[in-house]
Structure formats: C-alpha cells, structure tokens
N, C-alpha and C positions, 0 to 999 in steps of 0.2 A: 501296315495296312495293307493285307492279302491283295496280292494283283492278279488281274485276269490277263494270262499270257498265251498267246499262240507263237507254236514252235512247229516249223516244220521240217519233214524228213524226220520223225521222232520214232521210225520203226526200231532203230538200231544206232550203234556210235556213239557220238557226242549227242547226238539229237536228243537220244533215249535217257543217257545219262544226265541230260540237263532236266529233261522230264522228271525224274526222278528225283533230281535235286529241289527243284522248285516244289514239287510236292511236299516234301518232306519239312521243306520251309514254310507250309500253309498255303501255298498259292493254290490257284485254279489254274490246271495247264488243259490246253486243246492242242491236240497234234494231230499229224497228217501223213500219210505213205500210200505208197501204190498198195500196200498189202495189209491186213490186219495187224493188230500188235497184239504183243504178250501182257504189256503194262494193265493191270487191273489197279485202279483206285477209284473212290465215289468224287474223288476232285478230279478225276481225270475225265477228258472228252478225245476220241478218236475217230477222223475223216478219212476213208479211203476214197484216194483220189490222184490224180496227175496235178502237179501244181501249176503244168502249163496249160490245162484244162480251165480256160475263162468261165464257162459255164459253173463248171463245178467250183471253181475257189469263190465267186459272188454268192453262192449257195450256202459254201460254209461259214464265209464272214458274216453272213445276215443272220444265219443260223445262231451264230457265235453272239452276236449284238444282241438278239431277240432273246434269247436264253440268261443273258449276264447282264444286260443294259451297260456296257462299255468293253471296251479292250484298251488295256493299259502298255501292253509291252507285244512286239511283233517281232520274233528270232528266225531270220530269213535263212535257215540253216543246211536246207535241202540243196543237194549239189550231185555232181557226177563227173568224174575225171576219167581221163584216157592217156597213156603215157605211149603215144606213138610217134614217132618222125612224121613229120608233115608231109613226104612224099608215100606214107603208107597209112595216111589217116584218109577213112573213106567219108563219102559226103552224109552217109547215114550217120556215122559216129561225130561228124562236126553237127549235125542239126540235132542229135539227142544232147549234145551237150549245150548247146546256143538254148534249145527249149527250156532246158530244166533250170540252167544256171542263170538265165538273162529273162527267158519270159517268166518263169516261175517267180523270181525275186521280183520281177516288177507288178506281176498281178497281186501279189498279198501286199506289196508297197503299196500300191495304188487304192485297194480294197479295203485294206487296215486303215490308210490314212483318212478315207471317208469318215469312219466312224470315231476316228479320232480328233478329227477337225470338230465336233460339235461338242466336244469334251473341252476342247483348247488345249490338250496336253497328251502327250503319247511318246514313246520310246522306241523307235526302230534301229535293231543291229544288222546289217548286212554281214555276208561272210565274203572274203575277197581271198587271198593265198600268198602266201612267202613265193609261190612261182612265178608270178607276174612282176613282183620287183626285182628279182634273180634272173629273169628271162631264161628260165631253165631250159634247155634240149630236149625233145622229146614231149614237149607239154606246152607246145606252141597253142593250139587250139582251148584247152584249159586257161594257160594264162591270159588268153586274150578275152576268154568270157567274165573273166573277173576284174579285167582291167575295165572291163564295161560297167561292172558294178561297182567298181570305186568312182569312176565318173558320175553313173548312176545316184551315188552315195552324196557328193557332193555338190550335184546339182538341187536332187531333191530337198536337200537340207535347206537350201536358201528358198526354196518355195514354198516350203509348208513350214518355215520359222515362225511365219506370221501367227502359225494359228497354235504355238506351244508344242511342236513336234520336233523332236530331235531325230536325226538318221546320221547313225554313225555305222564305220563296218570294223571288224576286226579281221586279220592278217593272220591265220596262225601257221607255226612252224608245223612240219608233219607229225601228226601224232598216230599213234601204233593203233590203228582202225583198219577195218577189212580196207578202205580207199587206198593205202598204201603196202599192201601185202604182197602184190604182183612186183613192186619194185626191186630191181637188183639191189643187195646189199652195199655193194661198191657204190653202187649211184647214191645210196644214200647216204652214205659216210662223206660222199663229197659235197653232199648239199649242208648238210649239217657242220661242216666244215667250214662254211661260207658265212655261217651264222656267228655273232660276237658271246653268244653263248652256246656250245656246240652239244647240244644235245636235243633229244626228242623233246616235243612239247608235252605236255599233261593235260587230263579236263581239267583239275584245279587250277591252272595256269590259263584256260580261256574263260572259266567261270569266273574267276576274280577281275578279268578285264569287264564281261559281261555283266556283273554286279554295279561295276562304277560307271558303266555307261547308261545304266537303266535305272539308279538312283533317282529318287526325288529332287536331291540335291545336285544332281548334275544337269540342270535346266540350261545351262550357259555351254554346254559342249556340244557341238554338233559339225558335222562336215568334216569329221576326224577318220582317218586310216590308220590303224593301231598294228602295226607289225610285230609279231613277238622275237623273241630270240634275238634282236637288235641286229635284225635286217633292216634296211631303209631304202628308200627309193632314190 
C-alpha cells in the first residue's frame, strides 16, 4: 500500500535521493528545505522552511494531515555538520548545529507523532552518525548533537510505543555527498579504517535499512540505533 512519507532536508544529497526512490515506488512524498527544490513530481509536495522554526513546522504537518488524512513515515534527514576543533568552534556554529540537528529533529518528531497517535500507527527514523560512536576528533559538537538524537530516539520510543509508533535511528558511515567534501582525504581514510567494512557507505546501504525499519512488519522493532559499516558503541 502506498505510504505518505515526510522527508526533511530533501533539497539535495541523501534526502533528495530518498524522495526520488520512494516516489518511483508509488509513495506520496512531502519534503522540506530552506530553499526551493528542483524535484518535480505530481506526488511530491515541497515546503520551504527552517526545520527549527516551530510555527512553520506545525503549519507544514497540519497541512500534510489535512491534504492526505494521515502520515505514515517520518524520515528526520535534515542535518548539518562542522569539522572544527573545539577550540576554534564559534558560538554561531554551535547554535546552528544544535538548532538544525536537535531542535529540528525534535519538532518534526513531536508534531508528526501527534498525527500518528490518532492512527495508532507510524514509523519514525532519526539520523545519527558514526562520528558519535567513534568519538571523532574535530567533530565534537556535531557528534554531541547526534548523541542527543540517539537518546531522544531511545526515550521517545518508550513514550510512543503505546500508540503503535516505532522510533529508530540510523547512523550512517560517510557517504560521498556535500557534507564531507571538505574533509581531508587522509582523515577520511583513517575514519574508514576504523570500520569493520572499510569503505564509504552508499545510498542503497542507507535505503535498505530504512526500508526495513518502516516496513509494516517491523512493528516490534523500536529504540534501535543501527550503525552501518560494522561500527559499534
């Protein structure tokens, strides 16, 4: 059965690729970003907003619920990173990361959960990172923001379980997107060497895990943080 899927941060990268993939499978997809999208499909809706803007997020989710009557899946994909040593990380960088990664994820989780509660069913997938598990130098604030997401995932999974809503998180290995293009090659090689499977992740690697987590049959799987590439906490 076709699903109603919200994907945040859908203008480019993994979010854009996920939109295309789920649209090709016959689902209805609703995306959002700070800028307009180039994605054109009759089953796609796009909202221009900041994920940390509470008023805008509430309005978007209400609009989706009003148009489609339900929301089946939320993929909390929107996120930003900053590869800085702690001593050179500015307050503005700190605030930007926390606002997008923590506040944005929380707002969408909260508002979409309200719609899913009435359905007694829903799938939410948040995004962490292996930078958290590996305690990567130069990524302290980014990793810390995702550590908060992991805790949020585990706690809200308990809170929302009575309503038939599962909450899980995926922690991808580096994917060759704009997010890592500024990282020095030697640092990236060192990072990959810490994985059991020492290679970049791919879009398919991510989508396979998400497909499993949002499947109707995965209703007994919640509060899980899945690290790709053989990384563990």
